[in-house]
C-alpha positions in Angstrom: 163.8 18.0 267.8 162.2 21.4 267.2 162.4 22.3 270.9 166.1 21.4 271.0 166.8 23.5 267.9 165.0 26.5 269.3 166.8 26.1 272.6 170.1 26.0 270.8 169.3 29.0 268.7 168.2 30.8 271.9 171.5 30.1 273.6 173.5 31.0 270.5 171.7 34.3 270.2 172.4 35.2 273.8 176.0 34.2 273.5 176.6 36.3 270.3 174.7 39.2 271.9 177.0 39.1 274.9 180.1 38.9 272.8 179.0 41.8 270.6 178.3 44.0 273.7 181.6 43.1 275.3 183.4 43.9 272.1 181.7 47.2 271.2 180.5 48.7 274.4 181.8 49.5 277.9 181.4 47.6 281.1 178.0 49.0 282.1 176.5 47.7 278.8 178.2 44.4 279.4 176.5 44.2 282.8 173.2 44.9 281.2 173.7 42.1 278.8 174.6 39.7 281.7 171.5 40.7 283.6 169.3 40.2 280.5 170.8 36.8 279.9 170.2 35.7 283.5 166.6 37.0 283.4 165.9 35.2 280.1 167.1 31.9 281.6 165.0 32.6 284.7 161.9 33.0 282.5 162.8 29.9 280.6 163.1 27.9 283.9 159.7 29.2 284.9 158.2 27.9 281.7 160.0 24.5 281.8 159.7 23.6 285.5 158.2 26.2 287.8 157.9 23.6 290.5 161.7 23.6 291.3 161.5 26.2 294.0 165.1 25.9 295.2 166.5 26.2 291.6 164.2 29.2 291.0 165.6 30.8 294.2 169.1 30.2 292.8 168.3 32.0 289.5 166.6 34.8 291.4 169.7 35.3 293.5 171.8 35.3 290.3 169.5 38.1 288.9 169.9 40.0 292.2 173.7 39.6 292.0 173.8 40.9 288.5 171.8 43.9 289.5 174.3 44.6 292.3 177.1 44.4 289.8 176.1 47.9 288.5 177.5 49.3 291.8 180.2 46.7 292.3 182.9 49.4 292.7 181.2 50.6 295.9 182.4 48.5 298.9 178.9 48.0 300.4 177.5 46.7 297.1 180.6 44.7 296.5 180.1 42.9 299.8 176.4 42.4 299.1 177.3 40.8 295.7 179.6 38.3 297.5 176.9 37.5 300.1 174.2 37.0 297.4 176.4 34.7 295.3 177.4 32.7 298.4 173.7 32.3 299.1 173.1 31.1 295.5 175.8 28.5 295.7 174.6 27.2 299.1 171.1 27.0 297.7 172.4 25.1 294.7 173.9 22.6 297.0 170.6 22.3 298.7 169.0 21.3 295.4 170.9 17.9 295.4 171.5 17.4 299.1 168.3 15.3 299.6 169.6 12.8 297.0 173.0 12.4 298.8 171.8 11.5 302.3 172.9 7.8 301.9 176.2 8.4 300.2 179.0 6.2 301.6 182.7 6.9 301.5 185.8 4.8 302.5 189.0 6.1 304.1 190.9 6.3 300.7 188.1 8.5 299.3 188.1 10.7 302.4 191.9 11.1 302.0 191.4 12.2 298.3 188.7 14.6 299.5 191.1 16.2 302.1 193.9 16.5 299.5 191.6 18.0 296.9 190.1 20.4 299.4 193.5 21.5 300.6 194.7 22.2 297.0 191.6 24.2 296.3 192.0 26.1 299.5 195.6 26.9 298.6 194.6 28.2 295.2 191.9 30.4 296.9 194.6 31.9 299.2 196.7 32.6 296.1 193.8 34.3 294.4 193.1 36.5 297.4 196.7 37.5 297.5 196.5 38.5 293.8 193.8 41.1 294.4 195.3 44.6 293.9 195.4 46.8 297.0 193.0 49.3 295.4 190.2 46.8 295.4 190.6 45.8 299.1 188.4 46.9 302.0 188.0 45.7 305.6 185.8 42.6 305.1 186.8 41.8 301.6 189.1 38.9 302.4 186.6 37.3 304.7 183.9 37.5 302.0 186.3 36.2 299.4 187.2 33.2 301.5 183.5 32.5 302.2 182.7 32.8 298.5 185.6 30.4 297.6 184.6 27.9 300.3 181.0 27.9 299.0 182.3 27.3 295.5 184.4 24.4 296.6 181.5 22.9 298.6 179.3 23.3 295.5 181.7 21.4 293.3 182.2 18.6 295.9 178.4 18.2 296.1 178.1 18.1 292.4 180.8 15.5 291.9 179.4 13.4 294.6 175.9 13.6 293.0 177.4 12.7 289.6 179.3 9.7 291.1 176.2 8.4 292.9 173.8 8.5 290.0 175.9 8.8 286.8 172.9 9.9 284.7 172.1 12.7 282.2 170.5 14.7 285.1 173.6 14.5 287.2 175.9 15.2 284.2 174.1 18.5 283.4 174.2 19.6 287.1 177.9 18.8 287.5 178.8 20.4 284.2 176.8 23.5 285.2 178.5 23.9 288.5 182.0 23.5 286.9 181.1 26.1 284.3 180.1 28.5 287.2 183.6 27.9 288.7 185.3 28.6 285.4 183.1 31.7 284.9 184.1 33.0 288.4 187.8 32.4 287.8 187.9 34.0 284.3 185.8 36.9 285.7 188.3 37.3 288.5 191.2 37.5 286.0 189.3 39.9 283.8 188.2 42.3 286.5 190.9 42.2 289.2 193.9 41.5 287.0 192.7 43.8 284.1 192.8 41.1 281.4 189.6 42.2 279.6 189.7 39.5 277.0 188.8 37.0 279.7 185.3 38.5 279.9 184.5 36.4 276.7 185.4 33.2 278.5 183.5 34.4 281.6 180.3 35.0 279.7 180.6 31.8 277.7 181.0 29.6 280.8 178.3 31.6 282.6 175.8 31.1 279.8 176.7 27.4 279.6 176.1 27.1 283.4 172.6 28.6 283.2 171.7 26.5 280.2 173.0 23.3 282.0 170.9 24.1 285.1 167.8 24.7 283.0 168.4 21.4 281.2 168.9 19.7 284.5 165.5 20.9 285.6 163.9 19.5 282.6 165.0 15.9 283.3 162.8 13.9 285.8 164.2 12.3 289.0 163.8 8.8 287.7 167.4 7.8 288.1 168.8 5.3 290.5 172.1 5.2 292.4 174.8 3.2 290.6 175.9 0.5 293.0 179.5 0.4 291.7 179.8 4.2 292.1 177.6 4.9 295.1 180.4 4.9 297.6 182.6 7.2 295.6 
């Protein structure tokens, strides 16, 4: 009970700190607050479960991406940030892939997958088109599409994982990945469309995602596939 209380207070402190920095200071300070938040959760993960090498790699890549954000306005560092976050999402997929090897699907579910993938891809095209011309450079669209596809693949893996096991462990993993997506979307709106109030939502979802992944790491792999849901 005490551990849960301390964890909650830790998360609340980081959230309030980020909100205060976003409100009172400029973007550079906000990026420092984001980096400190990611680093704090990386340390927490090292304390709770240092044996999860792939998840530690994900958090390390998040820290690297946050460091690159300080130079995000330069095209080279902008591209590197995309590549690092793509790598983080692919590595996050690899965390649960071993538990999805025997997942079965029927034709109806495959059709739903194709429809869902097509809709998400269409939304991705719309988002790329919304990027102002001043932010564009030669490889930007390719990287943006790669980033979006990695994000879609991550969500598909997370939902498949949740459907297969329907456990607390899968719940926290799926919730964390969805929060990462919401964080990326609100961050896109805040930065590229210049709606700065969305930085609050971005930071909230990002912190919830990190907390969810740490909680996921603390739950043992003692769950079994749910027969009724295994083929979903």
